[in-house]
C-alpha positions in Angstrom: 95.9 93.7 74.6 96.6 96.6 77.0 98.0 96.1 80.5 98.6 98.6 83.3 102.3 99.1 84.3 104.1 101.4 86.7 104.7 104.8 85.0 106.3 106.8 87.9 107.3 106.3 91.5 108.5 108.6 94.3 110.1 106.2 96.8 110.2 106.9 100.6 109.1 110.5 101.0 107.9 111.8 104.4 104.4 113.4 104.9 105.1 117.0 106.0 101.5 118.1 106.5 98.0 116.7 106.9 95.0 118.9 106.2 91.7 117.0 107.2 89.4 119.9 106.2 90.4 120.1 102.6 88.7 118.8 99.5 91.0 115.9 99.1 94.2 114.8 97.3 98.0 114.8 97.9 100.1 117.9 97.5 103.7 117.2 96.3 106.7 119.5 95.7 106.8 120.4 92.0 110.5 119.4 91.9 109.6 115.9 92.9 106.7 115.8 90.3 109.1 116.9 87.5 111.7 114.3 88.5 109.1 111.6 88.6 107.4 112.6 85.3 104.1 113.2 87.2 101.6 116.0 86.7 99.0 117.9 88.6 95.6 116.0 88.7 97.2 112.7 87.9 95.7 109.7 89.7 98.2 108.1 92.1 98.4 105.3 94.6 99.9 106.2 98.0 101.4 103.4 100.1 102.1 104.1 103.8 105.2 102.2 105.1 104.3 103.0 108.7 100.8 101.5 108.9 100.3 99.6 105.6 97.5 101.8 104.3 97.0 102.1 100.6 94.8 104.6 98.9 94.2 106.3 95.6 93.9 110.1 95.1 95.1 112.8 92.7 98.0 115.2 92.8 98.1 118.9 93.6 101.2 120.7 92.7 103.1 122.0 95.7 105.6 124.8 96.1 108.8 124.1 94.1 111.8 123.2 96.4 109.7 123.2 99.6 109.8 119.4 100.2 106.0 119.5 100.9 104.1 116.3 100.9 100.6 117.0 102.3 97.7 114.5 102.7 94.5 116.4 102.2 90.9 115.5 103.1 89.9 112.0 104.4 93.4 110.6 103.6 94.7 112.8 106.5 93.1 110.2 108.8 95.1 107.4 107.2 98.5 109.1 106.8 100.0 111.3 109.4 102.9 113.8 109.5 106.2 111.9 109.7 104.9 108.8 108.0 107.0 107.5 105.1 105.1 106.8 101.9 105.6 105.6 98.3 103.7 107.4 95.5 103.0 105.5 92.3 101.3 106.3 89.1 100.4 103.8 86.4 99.9 103.8 82.6 98.0 101.6 80.2 100.0 100.4 77.2 100.2 97.7 74.6 101.6 94.5 76.0 104.6 94.5 73.6 105.4 98.1 74.3 105.3 97.4 78.1 108.0 94.8 77.7 110.6 97.5 77.0 109.0 100.4 79.1 111.2 102.1 81.7 109.4 103.9 84.5 110.6 107.2 86.1 111.9 106.3 89.6 112.8 108.9 92.2 114.6 108.3 95.5 114.6 111.5 97.4 117.0 112.3 100.2 116.2 113.7 103.7 113.7 116.5 103.7 112.1 115.2 100.5 114.9 116.8 98.4 116.3 115.5 95.1 119.7 113.9 95.0 122.1 116.5 93.6 
């Protein structure tokens, strides 16, 4: 049996941009992606702590070290600049493997920067 478990999480980052007239997705600083073991085009769930919205989209790689977190396309109507969000990706794995799985968890500091 396979189950879906959390693979990666970026906890409490701030939306820095919202681009309504864009194809769609979330742009995230490449430093944050590396730290969270996430990749461009990966499907993610975005949870908005300010208004309770939850949506699924995919990742676009943002400029390394910029702190950028941009909601693109229709999601820009649900998540605004300054909102605090959690970005989560999941993986399917065997039930027994999942019992010992350890996800990549990232807790950025102010400005969406990594803890040094």
